[in-house]
SEDO-266158 format. One record per atom (N, C-alpha, C): residue in one letter; x negated, y negated, z. Coordinates in pm, whole numbers, padded with zeros to 5 digits, always signed. Example, Ala and Ser with C-alpha at 12.3 -4.5 7.8 and 13.67 -1.06 7.14 Angstrom:
<seses>
a-01319+00569+00780;a-01230+00450+00780;a-01320+00330+00780;s-01285+00225+00708;s-01367+00106+00714;s-01290-00003+00787;
</seses>
This chain:
<seses>
x-00059+00146-00002;x-00025+00030+00001;x-00113-00111+00029;x-00187-00154+00074;x-00309-00248+00099;x-00367-00248-00061;x-00395-00181-00103;x-00460-00139-00218;x-00318-00210-00344;x-00256-00175-00335;x-00141-00253-00454;x-00132-00395-00435;x-00141-00451-00274;x-00098-00563-00266;x-00278-00659-00296;x-00379-00572-00270;x-00518-00678-00341;x-00532-00696-00456;x-00452-00553-00514;x-00419-00577-00715;x-00354-00653-00753;x-00228-00727-00674;x-00148-00808-00746;x-00239-00928-00716;x-00266-00926-00607;x-00333-01037-00554;x-00448-01120-00665;x-00535-01005-00696;x-00609-01025-00790;x-00599-01076-00914;x-00452-01008-00964;x-00425-01042-01078;x-00341-01161-01081;x-00250-01195-00950;x-00199-01309-00954;x-00286-01436-00957;x-00432-01444-00910;x-00524-01540-00896;x-00600-01578-01028;x-00615-01390-01097;x-00668-01429-01210;x-00590-01503-01341;x-00453-01455-01345;x-00391-01571-01460;x-00352-01663-01413;x-00345-01670-01271;x-00299-01845-01204;x-00420-01951-01268;x-00561-01886-01272;x-00710-01964-01297;x-00686-01989-01493;x-00593-01876-01543;x-00659-01875-01660;x-00512-01944-01727;x-00405-01959-01621;x-00319-02097-01700;x-00317-02154-01667;x-00379-02199-01588;x-00422-02368-01546;x-00503-02442-01636;x-00634-02298-01683;x-00729-02359-01783;x-00641-02377-01930;x-00519-02316-01946;x-00444-02350-02078;x-00390-02476-02091;x-00316-02491-01943;x-00211-02592-01962;x-00249-02715-01978;x-00343-02683-01868;x-00434-02847-01794;x-00538-02846-01887;x-00615-02881-02002;x-00717-02896-02031;x-00787-02999-01954;x-00914-02913-01970;x-01012-02986-01865;x-01144-03011-01970;x-01241-03072-01882;x-01377-03114-01959;x-01422-02926-01988;x-01537-02943-02044;x-01611-02813-02094;x-01686-02771-01933;x-01747-02877-01888;x-01843-02852-01750;x-01718-02754-01633;x-01634-02825-01646;x-01533-02820-01543;x-01453-02659-01552;x-01448-02646-01696;x-01386-02484-01707;x-01505-02397-01683;x-01653-02444-01676;x-01771-02341-01658;x-01715-02299-01525;x-01711-02395-01452;x-01757-02430-01280;x-01605-02309-01248;x-01528-02350-01272;x-01360-02282-01243;x-01391-02120-01284;x-01426-02099-01421;x-01501-01979-01438;x-01584-01893-01359;x-01673-01980-01385;x-01755-01895-01268;x-01740-01828-01124;x-01621-01984-01049;x-01555-01913-00964;x-01471-01821-00954;x-01393-01842-01081;x-01302-01713-01089;x-01389-01587-01062;x-01477-01571-01145;x-01549-01451-01190;x-01634-01414-00995;x-01627-01527-00950;x-01640-01505-00806;x-01558-01450-00741;x-01478-01492-00730;x-01316-01455-00666;x-01290-01319-00727;x-01279-01277-00864;x-01209-01161-00873;x-01339-01042-00851;x-01463-01066-00854;x-01582-00956-00778;x-01518-00933-00651;x-01548-01030-00553;x-01500-01032-00427;x-01372-00955-00366;x-01287-01014-00527;x-01188-00898-00480;x-01158-00762-00499;x-01263-00722-00633;x-01261-00600-00660;x-01360-00542-00499;x-01499-00589-00479;x-01548-00535-00382;x-01405-00489-00208;x-01406-00609-00245;x-01261-00600-00082;x-01180-00443-00137;x-01154-00405-00248;x-01046-00326-00312;x-01160-00182-00298;x-01262-00174-00318;x-01359-00139-00334;x-01366-00049-00149;x-01408-00164-00096;x-01432-00130+00073;x-01275-00071+00108;x-01183-00089+00092;x-01022-00071+00129;x-01067+00086+00121;x-01050+00085-00040;x-01046+00215-00073;x-01150+00333+00018;x-01245+00253+00050;x-01356+00342+00105;x-01307+00384+00203;x-01247+00294+00326;x-01213+00328+00411;x-01037+00373+00431;x-00989+00382+00347;x-00924+00445+00326;x-00956+00619+00314;x-00996+00607+00238;x-01053+00781+00220;x-01141+00793+00352;x-01225+00754+00388;x-01267+00796+00534;x-01164+00832+00603;x-01072+00763+00644;x-01006+00764+00738;x-00889+00888+00706;x-00852+00896+00560;x-00768+01026+00559;x-00869+01141+00597;x-01025+01133+00536;x-01070+01248+00574;x-01099+01283+00749;x-01098+01171+00778;x-01109+01177+00912;x-00958+01267+00952;x-00864+01228+00906;x-00689+01244+00949;x-00692+01421+00933;x-00706+01423+00783;x-00746+01608+00739;x-00821+01672+00891;x-00953+01631+00875;x-01004+01648+00990;x-00926+01694+01153;x-00867+01582+01181;x-00844+01604+01298;x-00717+01695+01308;x-00633+01664+01174;x-00542+01768+01175;x-00580+01936+01158;x-00656+01956+01060;x-00716+02111+01056;x-00711+02112+01161;x-00833+02061+01325;x-00852+02092+01428;x-00772+02110+01542;x-00667+02065+01533;x-00504+02052+01599;x-00452+02150+01588;x-00466+02215+01446;x-00361+02334+01432;x-00486+02437+01458;x-00606+02418+01475;x-00669+02506+01528;x-00652+02569+01672;x-00624+02444+01710;x-00618+02453+01876;x-00471+02507+01889;x-00422+02464+01819;x-00277+02514+01856;x-00239+02702+01835;x-00343+02758+01730;x-00352+02886+01715;x-00402+02908+01792;x-00547+02893+01847;x-00611+02928+02009;x-00514+02929+02100;x-00453+02851+02140;x-00353+02814+02223;x-00213+02955+02201;x-00188+02976+02137;x-00118+03097+02081;x-00191+03189+02103;x-00255+03249+02052;x-00378+03334+02118;x-00365+03405+02273;x-00399+03282+02322;x-00456+03292+02475;x-00335+03285+02509;x-00244+03254+02512;x-00074+03243+02577;x-00045+03422+02518;x-00053+03451+02431;x-00047+03595+02376;x-00130+03683+02517;x-00254+03682+02506;x-00314+03748+02604;x-00252+03715+02700;x-00227+03602+02779;x-00201+03576+02897;x-00074+03662+02939;x-00005+03656+02869;x+00126+03729+02868;x+00130+03852+02859;x+00041+03915+02792;x-00003+04073+02782;x-00066+04089+02906;x-00165+04029+02992;x-00220+04044+03098;x-00117+04019+03200;x-00023+03954+03232;x+00109+03968+03305;x+00203+04083+03269;x+00203+04126+03182;x+00270+04215+03146;x+00233+04388+03253;x+00050+04376+03212;x-00005+04504+03256;x+00004+04457+03411;x-00039+04326+03465;x-00055+04299+03604;x+00070+04360+03719;x+00192+04331+03579;x+00340+04357+03671;x+00356+04535+03707;x+00309+04623+03543;x+00338+04721+03539;x+00224+04784+03675;x+00134+04765+03637;x-00024+04824+03756;x+00080+04789+03896;x+00113+04662+03920;x+00126+04641+04053;x+00262+04691+04110;x+00283+04740+03986;x+00479+04859+04047;x+00418+04962+04133;x+00368+04980+04080;x+00283+05165+04110;x+00184+05093+04179;x+00151+05000+04185;x+00044+04956+04373;x+00147+04984+04467;x+00241+04880+04399;x+00340+04847+04547;x+00431+05005+04586;x+00446+05088+04508;x+00485+05185+04542;x+00415+05267+04621;x+00305+05306+04574;x+00163+05315+04654;x+00157+05305+04777;x+00187+05135+04799;x+00139+05097+04920;x+00258+05132+04992;x+00377+05106+04939;x+00527+05076+05029;x+00465+05287+05148;x+00454+05378+05016;x+00430+05516+05029;x+00313+05516+05162;x+00235+05444+05153;x+00121+05436+05240;x+00134+05426+05388;x+00249+05238+05386;x+00282+05237+05462;x+00375+05261+05525;x+00457+05330+05480;x+00574+05427+05555;x+00486+05527+05616;x+00394+05605+05581;x+00305+05706+05632;x+00306+05694+05779;x+00177+05525+05736;x+00138+05491+05864;x+00235+05469+06010;x+00367+05365+05954;x+00466+05363+06011;x+00533+05468+06116;x+00534+05562+05995;x+00556+05756+06084;x+00476+05756+06212;x+00326+05763+06121;x+00232+05813+06243;x+00212+05720+06377;x+00309+05585+06336;x+00232+05465+06471;x+00359+05550+06535;x+00448+05559+06503;x+00586+05589+06606;x+00576+05680+06643;x+00491+05803+06614;x+00444+05928+06694;x+00358+05919+06830;x+00286+05813+06748;x+00164+05812+06875;x+00245+05723+07009;x+00357+05607+06936;x+00360+05506+07024;x+00487+05630+07152;x+00478+05734+07109;x+00570+05827+07148;x+00520+05896+07221;x+00418+05929+07155;x+00303+06021+07298;x+00265+05932+07412;x+00217+05807+07311;x+00199+05693+07462;x+00299+05641+07582;x+00429+05666+07509;x+00519+05619+07626;x+00557+05728+07700;x+00515+05888+07657;x+00546+05981+07724;x+00421+06048+07804;x+00270+06003+07763;x+00174+05961+07875;x+00259+05882+08013;x+00265+05780+07896;x+00315+05692+08045;x+00386+05726+08155;x+00515+05778+08121;x+00611+05842+08234;x+00534+05920+08271;x+00436+06017+08226;x+00391+06097+08298;x+00289+06037+08381;x+00213+05956+08403;x+00136+05857+08445;x+00210+05832+08594;x+00326+05768+08519;x+00403+05699+08642;x+00452+05786+08755;x+00544+05896+08701;x+00539+05987+08761;x+00423+06026+08863;x+00287+06063+08816;x+00166+06111+08928;x+00192+06020+09039;x+00139+05881+08984;x+00127+05782+09074;x+00310+05782+09202;x+00372+05804+09149;x+00523+05799+09207;x+00505+05912+09301;x+00410+06068+09274;x+00401+06158+09337;x+00309+06113+09479;x+00188+06066+09393;x+00079+06006+09521;x+00147+05943+09584;x+00250+05864+09551;x+00259+05743+09670;x+00395+05857+09796;x+00427+05911+09710;x+00529+05992+09846;x+00410+06105+09926;x+00270+06125+09850;x+00221+06202+09926;x+00181+06031+10050;x+00101+05960+10006;x+00044+05903+10092;x+00136+05849+10190;x+00269+05818+10127;x+00365+05793+10272;x+00400+05874+10381;x+00387+06006+10306;x+00384+06131+10418;x+00286+06115+10507;x+00143+06082+10443;x+00033+06142+10538;x+00023+06024+10621;x+00056+05865+10563;x+00041+05786+10650;x+00155+05786+10772;x+00293+05881+10742;x+00349+05883+10854;x+00285+05920+10953;x+00190+05998+10948;x+00159+06124+11097;x+00265+06266+11075;x+00371+06263+11003;x+00409+06424+11028;x+00328+06531+10969;x+00349+06615+11085;x+00272+06709+11069;x+00341+06822+10979;x+00327+06891+10865;x+00353+07013+10854;x+00425+07117+10954;x+00546+07165+10927;x+00576+07297+11043;x+00574+07436+10966;x+00530+07494+11043;x+00507+07612+10980;x+00671+07713+10958;x+00674+07772+10866;x+00817+07827+10887;x+00826+07958+10925;x+00916+07900+11055;x+00963+08024+11110;x+00987+08154+11060;x+00999+08282+11167;x+00982+08380+11088;x+01140+08436+11089;x+01137+08426+10954;x+01296+08449+10893;x+01356+08389+10837;x+01270+08264+10845;x+01366+08098+10790;x+01318+08035+10662;x+01364+07969+10665;x+01293+07888+10489;x+01213+07811+10503;x+01090+07729+10500;x+01021+07662+10577;x+01031+07505+10474;x+01019+07414+10499;x+01018+07247+10492;x+00937+07209+10381;x+00964+07147+10308;x+00870+07079+10230;x+00839+06924+10271;x+00690+06911+10328;x+00633+06783+10282;x+00735+06707+10382;x+00750+06744+10491;x+00848+06728+10651;x+00990+06660+10591;x+01046+06710+10459;x+01181+06722+10487;x+01257+06807+10499;x+01370+06832+10536;x+01392+06994+10625;x+01536+07025+10481;x+01480+07159+10409;x+01532+07200+10293;x+01636+07219+10363;x+01768+07241+10262;x+01898+07272+10289;x+01917+07383+10287;x+01977+07477+10318;x+02036+07602+10367;x+02034+07662+10201;x+01951+07745+10152;x+01981+07835+10080;x+01811+07817+09991;x+01745+07662+09992;x+01663+07632+09939;x+01536+07745+09868;x+01530+07730+09804;x+01423+07822+09751;x+01280+07796+09826;x+01198+07892+09847;x+01034+07868+09918;x+00981+07817+09874;x+00982+07685+09839;x+00857+07611+09713;x+00851+07453+09777;x+00747+07376+09770;x+00779+07258+09855;x+00824+07168+09728;x+00873+07068+09693;x+00891+06968+09650;x+00845+06909+09560;x+00693+06855+09578;x+00614+06865+09500;x+00585+06996+09427;x+00602+07084+09443;x+00545+07220+09338;x+00640+07189+09269;x+00775+07199+09298;x+00853+07200+09195;x+00873+07124+09074;x+00862+06977+09151;x+00865+06871+09054;x+00730+06883+08920;x+00626+06950+09028;x+00482+06931+08892;x+00530+07009+08789;x+00554+07155+08852;x+00605+07266+08800;x+00700+07224+08595;x+00847+07122+08663;x+00892+07081+08557;x+00880+07003+08483;x+00728+06911+08549;x+00681+06806+08443;x+00574+06929+08378;x+00521+07006+08420;x+00425+07108+08299;x+00543+07158+08240;x+00605+07175+08235;x+00714+07300+08182;x+00748+07203+08032;x+00809+07050+08096;x+00865+06961+07979;x+00746+06935+07915;x+00626+06900+07954;x+00541+06854+07866;x+00476+07006+07772;x+00476+07066+07827;x+00463+07219+07709;x+00592+07246+07607;x+00655+07175+07641;x+00806+07185+07518;x+00900+07292+07579;x+00913+07360+07739;x+00937+07440+07759;x+01088+07396+07821;x+01191+07342+07731;x+01257+07254+07786;x+01395+07319+07874;x+01450+07471+07837;x+01559+07529+07929;x+01459+07533+08072;x+01313+07587+08091;x+01285+07587+08159;x+01245+07468+08283;x+01226+07382+08218;x+01230+07240+08269;x+01334+07175+08314;x+01465+07225+08280;x+01608+07177+08282;x+01604+07237+08379;x+01616+07384+08378;x+01627+07420+08533;x+01577+07370+08671;x+01406+07369+08659;x+01357+07322+08760;x+01367+07198+08824;x+01362+07088+08709;x+01440+06974+08724;x+01550+06940+08821;x+01679+07034+08760;x+01792+07045+08815;x+01771+07063+08955;x+01747+07208+08973;x+01708+07248+09071;x+01613+07148+09193;x+01551+07083+09134;x+01511+06935+09246;x+01568+06869+09295;x+01674+06825+09163;x+01819+06729+09244;x+01895+06791+09331;x+01901+06961+09270;x+02015+07022+09406;x+01921+06996+09536;x+01826+07022+09595;x+01782+07053+09708;x+01678+06927+09754;x+01683+06863+09616;x+01567+06722+09729;x+01604+06611+09655;x+01753+06612+09685;x+01829+06479+09648;x+01803+06336+09693;x+01714+06377+09833;x+01680+06158+09873;x+01559+06210+09829;x+01482+06249+09801;x+01393+06232+09779;x+01284+06145+09686;x+01209+06090+09659;x+01208+05959+09557;x+01143+05995+09425;x+01097+06153+09382;x+01133+06161+09253;x+01285+06228+09193;x+01351+06238+09300;x+01502+06276+09253;x+01527+06173+09135;x+01513+06073+09102;x+01566+06018+08967;x+01450+06021+08890;x+01315+06086+08892;x+01281+06061+08783;x+01300+06238+08746;x+01348+06309+08802;x+01393+06404+08735;x+01526+06406+08663;x+01595+06321+08720;x+01744+06299+08671;x+01715+06223+08506;x+01638+06111+08507;x+01585+06054+08375;x+01502+06178+08330;x+01406+06297+08302;x+01389+06398+08231;x+01494+06478+08198;x+01606+06468+08253;x+01700+06563+08223;x+01757+06476+08054;x+01777+06362+08125;x+01804+06306+07978;x+01693+06302+07861;x+01566+06292+07899;x+01491+06305+07815;x+01469+06466+07730;x+01515+06562+07830;x+01536+06685+07758;x+01665+06657+07665;x+01762+06650+07684;x+01852+06635+07615;x+01847+06564+07486;x+01788+06439+07519;x+01730+06349+07404;x+01611+06457+07275;x+01566+06552+07339;x+01447+06591+07251;x+01518+06700+07185;x+01615+06796+07227;x+01747+06846+07162;x+01808+06806+07064;x+01796+06669+07071;x+01927+06622+06993;x+02048+06607+07062;x+02070+06589+07173;x+02176+06613+07239;x+02232+06478+07302;x+02252+06409+07200;x+02264+06246+07259;x+02361+06176+07355;x+02462+06277+07304;x+02612+06271+07396;x+02522+06317+07542;x+02462+06398+07577;x+02407+06466+07677;x+02307+06364+07735;x+02197+06302+07689;x+02098+06202+07720;x+02164+06092+07730;x+02299+06024+07691;x+02317+05935+07747;x+02427+05971+07895;x+02468+06051+07945;x+02513+06118+08045;x+02398+06092+08152;x+02298+06168+08123;x+02182+06170+08198;x+02122+06024+08242;x+02113+05948+08134;x+02076+05835+08185;x+02178+05694+08265;x+02250+05767+08242;x+02361+05678+08289;x+02399+05685+08466;x+02381+05810+08449;x+02332+05870+08604;x+02206+05789+08706;x+02106+05790+08618;x+01992+05730+08671;x+02024+05606+08704;x+02111+05527+08606;x+02155+05366+08617;x+02252+05383+08744;x+02302+05487+08754;x+02463+05418+08838;x+02353+05478+08943;x+02318+05616+09001;x+02285+05650+09115;x+02164+05619+09145;x+02091+05528+09096;x+01974+05515+09121;x+01875+05405+09052;x+02013+05278+09131;x+01958+05162+09047;x+01820+05057+09137;x+01750+05140+09176;x+01578+05061+09220;x+01505+05180+09156;x+01541+05225+09130;x+01454+05388+09030;x+01340+05312+08948;x+01262+05364+08935;x+01131+05312+08827;x+01162+05326+08678;x+01295+05400+08658;x+01287+05463+08548;x+01434+05407+08519;x+01462+05271+08563;x+01536+05195+08516;x+01587+05133+08396;x+01457+05060+08351;x+01453+05031+08239;x+01406+05100+08128;x+01340+05258+08140;x+01336+05355+08075;x+01470+05399+08020;x+01537+05441+08127;x+01654+05478+08064;x+01762+05413+08005;x+01735+05276+08068;x+01856+05206+07964;x+01768+05168+07803;x+01672+05196+07772;x+01636+05163+07678;x+01659+05300+07597;x+01604+05439+07629;x+01637+05544+07586;x+01807+05557+07557;x+01895+05522+07635;x+02054+05520+07654;x+02074+05442+07552;x+02009+05339+07507;x+02045+05230+07334;x+01994+05293+07278;x+01889+05392+07269;x+01834+05445+07152;x+01924+05607+07077;x+02007+05655+07247;x+02063+05754+07186;x+02197+05708+07130;x+02258+05588+07178;x+02354+05532+07117;x+02346+05501+06976;x+02228+05457+06936;x+02200+05414+06758;x+02231+05542+06692;x+02145+05649+06741;x+02190+05804+06705;x+02301+05868+06694;x+02400+05759+06765;x+02513+05835+06714;x+02619+05754+06655;x+02521+05680+06628;x+02601+05549+06526;x+02719+05464+06603;x+02673+05456+06705;x+02745+05366+06808;x+02638+05231+06813;x+02651+05164+06684;x+02544+05051+06727;x+02578+04918+06800;x+02694+04916+06803;x+02757+04795+06884;x+02683+04778+07040;x+02689+04945+07100;x+02661+04946+07218;x+02527+04992+07237;x+02457+05063+07140;x+02311+05068+07119;x+02225+04934+07148;x+02289+04836+07020;x+02212+04707+07019;x+02223+04657+07173;x+02357+04625+07178;x+02402+04561+07325;x+02260+04634+07431;x+02243+04726+07482;x+02144+04843+07529;x+02004+04784+07559;x+01976+04793+07427;x+01793+04723+07407;x+01793+04613+07412;x+01927+04478+07412;x+01879+04335+07432;x+01915+04312+07613;x+01997+04396+07666;x+01962+04389+07795;x+01794+04414+07852;x+01722+04559+07802;x+01603+04580+07824;x+01557+04473+07793;x+01512+04409+07671;x+01434+04279+07707;x+01466+04145+07732;x+01606+04153+07785;x+01639+04055+07881;x+01596+04061+08025;x+01608+04207+08062;x+01624+04247+08221;x+01461+04253+08246;x+01374+04318+08156;x+01256+04339+08175;x+01151+04298+08041;x+01169+04168+08042;x+01011+04128+07994;x+00905+04114+08023;x+00867+04097+07867;x+00700+04221+07848;x+00679+04327+07942;x+00741+04429+07935;x+00752+04588+07982;x+00735+04617+07882;x+00649+04740+07846;x+00652+04820+07785;x+00817+04879+07649;x+00892+04897+07763;x+01025+04924+07750;x+01088+04834+07650;x+01039+04695+07681;x+01083+04573+07635;x+01039+04567+07505;x+00906+04565+07465;x+00838+04566+07358;x+00889+04681+07205;x+00933+04829+07347;x+01027+04936+07228;x+01136+04883+07211;x+01218+04809+07247;x+01356+04747+07236;x+01339+04637+07086;x+01231+04569+07122;x+01222+04459+07030;x+01213+04517+06858;x+01116+04617+06892;x+01077+04686+06792;x+01213+04744+06734;x+01287+04833+06794;x+01379+04843+06728;x+01525+04771+06715;x+01509+04622+06761;x+01559+04570+06713;x+01566+04454+06610;x+01442+04481+06537;x+01384+04442+06418;x+01452+04474+06321;
</seses>
């Protein structure tokens, strides 16, 4: 466009000067000077036209190069996008299998952890029972009550506690230790009988509540959740000051959940957290509430 304008301007100048020379006769010297000026102007215009054409050609070449580079960049980006999409798809496919593997591993670890927790809880209960037994022995020793030898033809006494009529010739401590040993060994039927005998023959002993609790544990281990709930309720009702209150309330809630009694089970677990904060039973209850 600019080139055409310069050409028109050149033609207009040339013909204008020519018309002036024809229509207005002038001296020969003046005409020569004007012709020289006209030639100079024409030369300048031609040079300007040439410069402009060179500039346009240069700009066109640069623009063409820029367009080509832009196209190459776009193609390169498209290629990179395709590669990224493939990478993402491959990663998603691999991550899916990895997630499945991790899920299985996590489930396995969770099962192992629950098993370990159950074993630790069982050991904790046994330790508590041993401590209670030692406390009972210490209290009897500190009381200074001598053991009374069995009378001829009569039943003996156990730890200073008179045995009721028909009681077996075995001490309360021995009976409890035997029951606890059989329970730990998985001899649930025998342990159930021994704990029941303990409660019957030594109802006022400190470990009677523990024996009642273990009756619930045996029922729970045998999937007799109704029987377990009844045994735990007996601990909660008859032995309100027992060391097994928290454990009984916890296991009662767990047994209720096993029976599908979700409302009652969650209520009892929350009660454990509320009444026994910071205890092992509270932590186990919180784990089941999550």
